[in-house]
N, C-alpha and C positions, 0 to 999 in steps of 0.2 A: 264899317258897323253898318253904314246907311243899305249895302247891298244885303247884308244879313236881315236887316231889319225889314227892308222890302220884301227879300225873296221867301221868307218863312212868315210873312203875316197871313194869321188865320189859320196856321199850321203848328208854330210853336207860340207858347205862351207870352201876349203881350209883356206881362211883367220881366219876362225873361229877355224879351228884344230890347224892352228899354233898359234893363242893367247892363247890357253890355258895355266893356271897357276899351276903348283906342288905346290906352296905356298897357292891357294887359294883352292883347293882341301884338301892339308893338315889339313887346320882350318877347314874345313867342317867334314873331317874323325873324328878328334880331339873332337869336339864336340858331334859328333854320338856317338864316344865310351863313353864319360861321361854319357852323357843320359841313354846309354844304347838301344839305338833306332834308328835305327833297329839293330836286331842282325845281327852281321856281322862274317862271318868265314874266313879264309885265307889257300890257300896252300902255299906250300914253296917249295922250291927245294934248297940244300945247304944255308940255312939260306936266301935265297931271297925269296921274296913274287912274286908268278908267278900267283895268280889268288885270287879273291876274291867274296864272295856273302855276298848281305844284303838281309833281310827277315825283316818280322812281319806279323802286321794286315793289311788287306786292308786298302789303303787309300782313295777308292773311298766311294765317298758320298754315303751314303745310305746302304753301304755295311753290310749284317750280320755279325755277329761277328764270326761266323765260317769260314769265310772267310780271309786266308793268301795270302800274297803277296810277290813274290820276286821283289824287287826294283832294284836290280842289278845283275849281274854276269860277270864277267870280267875275262881273263886270257890274261896272254902278249903273243904276236904274236909266239914268240918262240915255245913256247907251244900249241898252236892250233891244235887240231886234235891228243891229246896223251892221253885222258882220264880224263884231270884234268879239265874240265868243267863239265863233266857227273861227276865227286867223287864228285865237289863242287855243283852241282846239287842234287845229291842222300841226300847228307847232310843237305842241306836245305831243302829240301822235306821232310826229315825226323823229323827233328828238329820241322819245321810247325805241322807233325803229334803228334808230342810227345806233343807238347803245345796245343792240341787239337783241331787244326784247319783242318774241314773236307773238303776244297777246298782249289785249288791255283789259284789265278791270278797273270798276268803280263801286264805290256806294251811294245811293241815293236815299232819301225818304222818299217810301211811297206818295204821300202824300203831294207831292211838290210836282204838280201836271207840268208846268213849266220845264222842269230839267227832264222829265221823262218825255217831251216832247223832242227837247232837242238831242237827249242822248240817243231816241230810237233814230233820229234824224241822221243822225253822227254812224249808224250801223251797231249801235251797241244794243245787245238783247236782256231783257231780264233773267235771272234763273231764279224762279219761286223756290227751289229747294234751300238757298242761301239766304231768305228772310229771316230776320231776328226785331227782337223788341228791344228798345231803347226807351230811357225817359230823357225828356229836355224840359229844364223847367217845370218837372212835376208831372209832363203829360206823357202818358205812354205812346210812342210812335212805334212804327214801323218801317225798317230799311231793308233794301234788295240791292243784292247785289247786281250790276249790269255787266256782261262782257262782250268781248270780239275776237274773232279768230285770226287779227290781223293789226300789227302795229301800225299799219300803212296809214298815212293821213286821210281822212273820211273824203268822200264825194263832196261837190259843194253844195249838195243840197241841203246840209248839217245847217 
């Protein structure tokens, strides 16, 4: 929850962020782990989870079977800009490549400047034609799909 609360401050309404529930997220994580979908990897430091990535086949309607998707990538704020996110990205992209996916997509809020920089450095490009509006906590927000033509792990610049 702390990662969402830090990453989306001034983007998502504070009342929404304050109302996030660890119990509800834990339930969702347990269900995903039981199903085995999406595939999830974690980064740890001193036996504490400090980041995670979830990925699998694209969830977009009509996506070709060779398109993989990064569904989520989060790192606790204390470990931002330390390389943890880059290593999780490399692990997820590498695993998608191993599983036969030839390209990667992900969805990101247009107002999330930190994430946009990260994904751009990882070689992802926005597809403005995919822009869609959604509402989080009653606030209208825009989301855009980022795409890569390769499932190879990104360069070290990410």
